[in-house]
N, C-alpha and C positions, 0 to 999 in steps of 0.2 A: 639330711631331709630337702637341699636343694635338687639334689641330683634327682629323688623320687619324686618330686614334686613336676620338674621337665619332662621327667621319662613318660608320666601320665597327662601330662599337656597335650608332649608330642602324640602319645597314642590316640587320645581323645583327636585331635587334628588329622586322625591318619581317618580314624573310622566315620570322622563327620565329610572328610573328602569323599569318601567310595560309596557306590550306588546303597540306596536305600534296600534293607534288609525285606525280602518278600513274606509272606504271611507262613510260608511251608517252617517251622523250625529248624531243619537240618538244611538251609539254605545262609550259608554266611557271606558277609562282605569279600569283596577282593581286596584282601589287604597285603603289600607287597612286606612279610613278615621277615626276609630275608634284610631289608632294607632295614627294617624296625628294630631287627637284632643286632645287624651292625651298629646302628648308630644307638643303641643302648650299649655295645660292647665299648663302643668307644668313648660316652660319658663315663662312666665308669673306670675305664682306662686312667683317660684325664683326670678321675677324683682321686684315684689311689696315689697318682704320681705327686699331686697337689696334699694329698694327707703323707706322703713320705717325705714329701718335700719340710712339711710345717713340723714333722717330729725331730728331721735332722736340724731344723734349726732350735727348734727348744731342747736338744739335746748337748748341742753346743754351746749354748746359753749357760744351759743346768752345769757343766764341765767348767765354762769361765769361770761361775760362781763359785763353784768348789776350788777350784785351784786358787785364787785372789782369797780364799778363806784358809785355804792349808797355809797360805804364805805367810796370810796376819798371823796365825797362829803359829807359826815356827819362829817369828819375829818377837811375840808377846811372849811367850815360854820359853825360856831362858836355862829350864831346868837339864840337869844332866840327867842321860838315858841310860840305864845300864842293862845290858845284854845279858840273858844268864841261857846259857846252854845246857842241856842235859843229856850228859852219854849212860850210853845203857849195859 
């Protein structure tokens, strides 16, 4: 949502900085659409990088917790394990 709000704010600022639209419906303000598109792409790229880092950090935490749980369960459960192989 922060990305969308920033994009709306920047787009509004760009339109506010351009000359006023004439009464003709076909005339549009001169907006540097290439600059706005580049800014939006950079912003989205940055947000994706932050999201990937957050996912990586959470995944590493989950794996570490799982390893701790597995070690604890292996230490507390001293029951013998019997492997059975089925031969066709």
